[in-house]
C-alpha positions as CSV (number, residue, x, y, z in Angstrom):
1,M,261.0,201.9,112.6
2,R,258.6,203.2,109.8
3,K,257.4,206.9,109.7
4,V,254.1,207.8,109.8
5,A,251.6,211.2,110.1
6,R,248.1,211.4,111.0
7,V,247.1,213.3,108.4
8,R,243.4,215.4,107.8
9,L,242.0,215.4,104.3
10,T,240.3,218.7,102.9
11,N,237.2,216.5,102.4
12,G,237.7,215.9,106.8
13,K,238.7,211.8,106.5
14,E,241.8,211.5,108.5
15,V,244.5,208.6,107.1
16,N,247.9,207.4,108.0
17,A,250.3,208.3,105.4
18,Y,253.8,207.0,105.3
19,I,256.5,209.6,105.5
20,P,259.5,208.0,102.7
21,G,263.3,208.4,102.9
22,E,265.4,209.0,106.1
23,G,264.4,211.8,108.5
24,H,261.6,214.4,107.9
25,N,261.0,218.2,109.1
26,L,257.3,217.5,109.5
27,Q,255.6,219.0,112.8
28,E,252.2,219.3,113.8
29,H,250.1,221.6,111.6
30,S,252.5,221.3,108.5
31,I,250.6,221.1,104.8
32,V,251.1,217.9,103.0
33,L,250.8,215.9,99.7
34,I,249.6,212.9,99.7
35,R,249.3,210.4,96.9
36,G,248.0,206.7,96.7
37,G,250.0,203.4,97.8
38,R,249.8,201.6,100.6
39,V,253.0,200.6,102.8
40,K,252.9,196.2,102.5
41,D,254.0,196.0,105.8
42,L,251.8,198.5,108.0
43,P,248.3,197.7,108.7
44,G,245.7,201.0,107.9
45,V,248.4,202.6,105.7
46,R,247.2,203.4,102.3
47,Y,249.1,207.2,101.1
48,H,252.3,208.2,100.8
49,I,253.8,211.9,102.0
50,I,255.0,213.3,98.9
51,R,258.9,214.9,99.7
52,G,260.0,217.9,98.7
53,A,256.4,219.7,98.1
54,L,254.7,222.1,100.2
55,D,255.9,222.2,103.9
56,T,258.1,218.7,103.3
57,S,261.7,218.9,102.7
58,G,264.0,216.4,100.5
59,V,265.7,214.1,102.1
60,A,269.9,215.2,102.2
61,G,272.2,213.7,100.1
62,R,270.3,211.5,98.3
63,N,272.1,211.1,94.5
64,Q,270.0,208.1,93.3
65,R,266.5,208.5,92.5
66,R,266.2,212.1,93.7
67,S,262.4,212.6,91.9
68,K,260.8,209.3,94.6
69,Y,262.3,211.7,97.4
70,G,262.1,215.7,96.3
71,T,265.8,216.3,96.0
72,K,267.3,218.4,93.5
73,R,270.1,217.6,91.3
74,P,273.3,219.0,92.1
75,K,275.3,221.5,90.6
76,P,278.2,219.8,88.9
77,G,281.8,221.1,89.8
78,Q,280.0,220.5,94.1
79,A,281.8,218.2,96.8
80,A,279.6,215.0,96.5
81,A,277.1,214.5,99.4
82,A,278.2,212.1,102.1
83,P,278.0,208.7,100.8
84,A,275.1,207.1,101.5
85,K,274.9,204.0,105.1
86,G,275.9,201.0,104.1
87,K,278.0,201.5,101.2
88,K,281.7,200.4,101.5
89,K,284.7,201.6,99.5
């Protein structure tokens, strides 16, 4: 299931925005930052919410493409995060 949020912009318009990544912490009155970029398989969704900015948290346990999902760089020597879904050892 694709996650979307109905967002009211500062100019008064309401738009649908996609929430990228696995899981999120958004609630009804959260303040978010959005960027352009449509989602091809969701009609009418032309914006993305930027993870890690304002009230949105980054995606936990992310090691690759961290900047796209607002995840901080792990400290050296820290235990590696849980492996991503679908990966086999």
